[in-house]
N, C-alpha and C positions, 0 to 999 in steps of 0.2 A: 504494500500500500504506500502511496506517495505521502511524504510528510507535508504538513500544512504550515504556511506562514499566515498568521493572523495580523492584520493591519488596522491600526487606528485610522480614523478618517481625518478630522480637522487637525491641522498642524503636522500631519504626516504625509497625507496624499494631496490635500488642498490647503490653501492659505487659511490660517486661523483668523477669523473675523468676528468672533463671538458666536452668534447664531446665524448660520447660512439659512436664510428664509426662502430664497428663490434661486433658480438656476442662474440668474443674472449676477448673483454674488459669488458664484463658484469660480475659483481660480486655482487650477492645478499647479502644484509647486514645480519649479524647474527640475527636470530629470526624473520626475515621479513616474511618468508613463514608461520611459525606457527601463527604469528600475523594476517595475512590475513585469515587463516583458522578460527581463533577465531572470527573474525568479521563476516565472512560468517555464521558460526555456531550459532552466536547470532542473526541472522536474518537481517543483513545489506546487501544491494546491494553494489557492489564495482566497482568503475569506476576510471581509471587512467586519469589524466589531466596533460599534460606536454608540455612545450615550446620546440620545436626542430628546432631552427634557423640554426642549422648545415646544414639543407637542403637548405635554402636560401643562405647560405655561400658557398655551393658547397663541403662541407666536407663529405657528404654521401647523398644517394638518398632515395626516398620514399621506394624502395624495401629493402634497407639495414635496414631502420627503422622497416619495417614489420618483417624482420627476427629477429631483436633484440627483438621486442615485442613478437614474437612467442616463442622465447627461454625463455624470462622472464615469459611469461604466463605459460609455462610448469613448470618452476622452482617454481612458486607460486601456484601450484596445480590446475591450470585451473579455478580458482575461480573468476577472474576478468571478469566482464560482458562486459566492453568496454574499449578500449584504444583510447582516444581522444588526438590529438596533434595539435599544431600550428606550421606550417612549415615556417612562415613568419619572416622577419627581417625588421625593419623600414628603414634600409639603402638599401634594395632591394637585388636583386640577384636571378638568376636561375628561374625567373618567380614567385618568392614568395616575392616580395618587397612591400614596402609601408605600409600604415596604414591598420589595420585589427581589427576585434572585438574579435578575438580568442586569441590573445597574452596576457598572464598574465602580469600585474595584471588585465586586463580586464576580465569580467565574461563570455565572449563568449563561452568558452568550457563548462561551467556549463549550459548555455542556450541550447547549442547543445545537451547535455545529456538529458535535459528535453524534447526537441523536438524529438530527435531520439529514446530515450528509455522510455520516459514517467516517468522518475524519479521524485520524489518529494523531496523538500528540508527540510520541517519540520522534526525534529528528527534526521537529518543527521549531518555530520561533514566534515571538510576539514582538511587534515593533510599534512604538508609540512615543508621543512627546510629553507624557505626563506620568507621574507616579501612579495615579489611578489606573492608567492603562496597563502598566507593567504588573501592578499588584494582583491583577486578576489571574496571573499565571502562577501565583504562589502555590507551592505544593504540586505543581504539574511539571512533567518533563519537557518544558519548553525553554529555549534560550530566549533571553530578553535583551532588547536593544532600545535604549533611550535616545531619541533623535532630538536635536537642538533646533529644529525648524519651526517650532510652534511656541509653546509656553517657555518662559525663562528657565533654562536648564539648571541653574544653581538651586533654585527653590525646589524643583522636582527631585534633584539628586539628594538634597538634604532630607526631604520627606522619605525617600526610599531608604536612606541611611537610618533615620529614626525608626523605621519599620523593620530594620534588619534584613532588607531585601535589596541589596545593591544590584544594578543591572549587570548582565554579563558583558555588555559593551556599551559604549556611547559613541554616537556618530553625529556629524554635522547635519545630515539629512538622510532621506531614504536611499539615494544612490550610494552614499558612503556606508550605510548599514548593510546594503546588499553586497557591496565589496567585501565586507567583513564576513558575512554569512557564507558567501561562495568560496572564501578561502578555507573555511572550516569543514568539518564532516557534514555531509548532507547527501541528498539523492544524486547530486551531480558527480560524486566521487567514483 
């Protein structure tokens, strides 16, 4: 079975702008599409895992998010196998409130990927720009990479250190993270 790379969305694949509410706000980060292609060509399955509490906050609807993901999917060459999101917010709202298992740093989206797609974790990785992204991999056999292309890296690194969960690697952006992953053990070897 092919290993999977789980990718955060905002700050990893596209520019971090707070809440992307429409396709007009979507800006793919430089080199992201080529990096996704390299992972795919190296034999990895690709799954996006993203918190989207803007739905619970009433900033956009599920249909808006679907349009955003459709556009991003096209811009990334159609290589992402699945787009999994958490629409919830702990403070509630629009039918998506309260506790859930899918909101990062919980691992619910990773478990959904396993159940829905049959993905396997060994040999895989999780790439994101926040501590919350990487903490979802705690206890799972996934390599973690903190990219500096979104949230300020110093604060995210400090939070990971406080949690006792330092990343396996840090990289400037997704292309640099892919460089590191492809130098190590993986399906391409």
